[in-house]
C-alpha positions, -999 to +999 in steps of 0.1 A: +207-086-143+205-063-112+223-086-093+195-109-082+186-140-078+160-157-111+130-156-090+131-123-078+142-108-110+110-127-122+089-111-099+105-076-108+094-082-144+058-095-133+056-062-107+068-039-137+043-054-163+016-049-136+026-018-130+028-004-166-005-019-181-029-011-150-053+012-169-056-018-193-060-045-162-081-023-141-106-014-165-118-052-178-153-043-182-162-017-209-181+016-198-220+018-197-216-019-192-234-034-155-199-048-147-183-011-153-192-008-116-163-032-109-131-013-131-105+005-105-086+015-134-094+054-130-060+079-115-071+084-082-075+049-072-046+035-091-026+062-072-038+050-038-029+010-047+007+024-053+011+048-028-002+027+002+017-004-017+048+015-011+039+025+030+025-015+032+062-026+016+078-006+042+059-017+072+068-050+062+105-048+064+102-039+102+068-064+110+075-091+085+115-097+090+114-084+127+087-093+141+082-063+159+043-049+150+042-012+153+010+006+159+023+041+155+034+037+116+007+069+103+029+091+124+057+091+097+029+090+069+015+123+086+050+139+090+059+129+056+031+148+042+031+181+065+072+180+054+064+182+017+035+205+017+058+228+038+083+221+011+057+230-014+045+264+007+080+275+009+105+264-018+086+248-049+055+231-064+082+204-079+075+171-063+111+163-060+121+182-030+085+178-012+098+138-018+131+144-003+125+162+027+094+140+034+116+114+035+144+127+050+123+143+080+102+115+084+137+093+089+148+117+115+113+108+132+115+073+131+146+076+146+142+092+179+108+074+181+121+041+178+151+049+198+127+048+225+103+023+214+128-006+211+135-005+246+108-027+249+097-059+226+064-074+223+035-061+231+052-038+253+066-019+219+036-021+202+016-001+232+045+027+227+041+032+194+002+033+197+005+060+227+033+077+205+009+076+174-019+091+200+001+118+209+014+128+177-021+135+164-037+153+196-002+177+181-013+176+149-053+181+157-052+208+184-015+220+198+008+228+169-022+243+149+005+271+131+026+246+120-001+216+108-032+238+101-051+219+131-082+202+117-087+221+086-052+207+077-027+229+049-027+234+013-009+256-009-021+291-018-011+315-046+000+337-017+031+314-005+065+323-005+080+299-027+110+310-037+123+292-066+090+296-083+078+325-105+047+344-084+016+334-090-014+355-100-040+364-071-067+338-072-047+307-093-043+277-079-010+263-073-005+228-088+022+198-078+044+192-106+077+174-119+097+201-137+066+217-155+047+186-154+017+184-136+004+157-114-030+158-129-020+160-166-037+125-179-040+107-214-074+089-225-077+062-248-108+052-259-112+017-279-148+006-288-164+008-255-135+008-230-120+043-221-085+040-205-069+070-187-029+070-180-024+098-155+015+113-151+009+114-113+001+077-114+032+065-133+055+089-113+040+071-079+049+038-102+081+045-106+088+050-070+068+016-062+092+001-086+123+013-065+108+009-033+102-034-041+140-036-057+153-016-026+132-043-007+142-072-025+177-064-017+171-058+017+154-087+022+182-112+006+214-090+025+232-100+056+213-073+069+180-091+062+194-121+077+198-105+110+166-091+108+155-123+104+174-138+132+160-114+156+126-125+147+134-157+150+152-162+182+166-127+197+177-144+234+198-169+211+212-139+189+220-122+228+240-153+237+265-153+208+272-119+215+254-101+186+233-068+196+205-070+179+191-032+184+213-018+162+196-040+131+160-032+149+166+002+148+180+007+111+149-016+103+127+007+124+138+039+104+140+026+067+105+017+073+099+049+087+115+065+056+093+042+035+062+054+051+077+091+051+080+085+011+045+076+009+031+107+029+049+129+005+035+113-027+001+114-010+008+154-009+019+151-050-011+138-057-035+156-041-018+193-021-044+188+013-027+175+040-047+171+073-041+153+109-065+122+098-035+108+083-016+101+116-049+087+131-045+052+150-072+038+122-044+043+099-019+028+110-038-004+120-050-004+081-014-008+073-011-038+096-041-055+080-027-049+046+007-067+055-011-094+071-033-102+044-014-098+016+017-122+030+041-107+061+074-114+052+069-117+018+079-094-008+045-088-029+020-094-002+021-061+014+011-043-022-016-075-029-029-068+008-033-029+000-043-033-032-073-057-020-082-032+009-081+004-010-102-018-039-129-028-017-128+010+001-133+024-033-150-001-053-174-023-026-183+009-005-199+023-038-223-004-044-257+002-032-293-011-033-302+003-062-276-016-082-279-048-067-317-043-078-300-037-114-281-070-111-311-091-100-339-074-120-347-102-144-354-125-110-390-131-096-396-103-071-397-120-042-364-137-049-347-107-058-357-089-028-344-113-006-309-115-023-306-079-016-318-082+017-291-107+020-264-090+005-267-055+010-254-053+049-221-069+033-216-041+009-215-005+006-215+011+040-208-023+053-179-031+032-157-031+066-179-064+073-168-082+046-136-071+049-133-081+087-144-113+076-119-118+051-091-108+076-105-136+097-105-163+072-071-152+059-056-155+096-074-188+104-068-204+069-040-186+051-014-172+080+008-167+052-024-141+037-027-139+000+007-154-014+002-185+007-036-186-010-016-184-042+013-209-033-015-237-025-035-230-058-002-235-082+012-261-064-025-277-066-024-272-104+011-283-109+004-318-091-026-322-114-006-314-147+022-336-134-009-363-124-016-360-164+018-361-175+023-397-161-011-408-171-001-400-205+029-414-204+021-450-187-006-452-216+017-450-240+045-472-228+017-498-220+015-521-249-012-544-259-015-581-254-003-602-283 
């Protein structure tokens, strides 16, 4: 099936099932309950999980395979977004041309920036990409305002050209669509006290994630992927064999940039508002954290890391002191206030503190990220099961004394 090994095929099936049933999996608690605060099955957040998962998968192809750490990958996220919004302003609100142009333009930018940056390696490469990120943000924010809209950004307007679409009435709002199916359209299903929302935009983005994930599997298992691992393992020894690593690292950089462009294009498809903040250097640092938290060099790790950070950003950050008091109302007043005082700095506006602690713990104790943690738990469970089977066999084989 799809020319993959059994383990990769099983992993692809698991990811597919998770994407299909995400509205159910991310809404485990009934509406109106105290625990409903932790539900994440609404369209906007699910789309963020998927889009930043694509962004992290692409970054992992560069960092996870070659070891080249880029601090400027948000450039391509922003470039893809601007390319997509201009396609919607000039050509059509259909998301297909916007996404294609986002990938192409980001790939061109990645080729130029990668060709310059990859002249150096290690920390020097990282600093060069960071410099490009700072320059790109400055250009988008203040210098190229006729193209980028500057601080206010860009969004489609009824008066835009859009040569492939019918003219819109004055005052109407252009909406991104896929051959007439609006990205914002959704279907709600009520089962008891549970409310599940199925969004067209989410499932379109999920299909893109599935294709991106499949492509990353093929890259990881290909001879090209083996060459990238050789670059990470010992580039100097690779040079001694007569192989030039530069074309391989540049190709990885361009592919990674195109993934980021795809994520940027999807962001515009879901929310037709683009600003320069997408190119800020902190966005580049965020994708680094996603990849390391999930497990750099693994297939599903970056997706897990992206999901964890976006969950904390959108769910944990909304928990405030009043919600904590609702949780602990049954305790004596003194103990209730003490718990709220202790916990509150780590949630709400302080969710970054919790994320920082998690990141440090993962880096120190689980260098392989969440994937390594799940593998250790799985190995521990298997050992306990094997011990139980061995004890059962030994008890059966032992005969009572005559």
